[in-house]
Every structure is written in C-alpha cells, then in structure tokens.
N, C-alpha and C positions, 0 to 999 in steps of 0.2 A: 691624389690621382692614382690610379692602379695601374700596376705594371702589366701592359698587355706583351705574351708572348705568341707568335705566331709558330704554331709547329711545324716542321720540315720534315717529318718524318716519311717514307714513301710509301707506306701503307695507309696512311690518313689521307693522302695525293690520289691514290688507286682508289680508294674507298669512296671519297668526294665525287672523283670522275665516273663510277660505276654507278651511285646513287643518282647523280645528275643526268645519265643516260637512261636508266632503266624508268625512273620518274616521268620523262620525258616521253618515252617510247608507250607508258601506261597511260598518260595524258593522251596521246593521240589516239589510241586504242579506246578510249572511252567516250571522248568527243568526238573525233574525227578529226578531219582536214578540210571542213566545208568552208570554214573562214580564216581567214590573215590573223586578224585580231585574237582569235581564239587559241590561233597558234603561238603567236606572241606571247600573251600570257601563260601558256605551258612553259615554253622556253624559259621566263623570266622564274616563274614558281621554280621550275627544275633547277636551274641556277643558283638560287636561293639556297633550295634543301642542299644541294650539292657542296656549296660553301659552306653552309653552316656544319654539314659532317665534317668538312676538311679541318675545320677550327675547332668545332667540339673531340675531335678524334675517337670518335665512338666505335 
C-alpha cells in the first residue's frame, strides 16, 4: 500500500485557498448566478481544484 503524506506547508494551504476562490469567482462570472444548482456545481468544482492544489503543492 502506498504511503500517503499530506503536506502541511503554509504556501500550499494559501495556494489552495486562493485557487478555490479564484475558480469560484471565475465560475460565477462565466455562468452567472441564475440557478442554485449551477452555483453549487461551481462550489464543488472550485473546492475540488483547491484541494488538489493543496495536496499536489504546485
């Protein structure tokens, strides 16, 4: 089984949060705020990308 190590560095945390916020804002600008399901999908996508950046430490 692979040894999984979660990074705890502050820059990766800040980068993940910044990426999630930026993706969500861009999502709202591109798709608008007309429907709640579309906003919820944008939140899920932005949280997923922010988490990925946090764990990948790009």
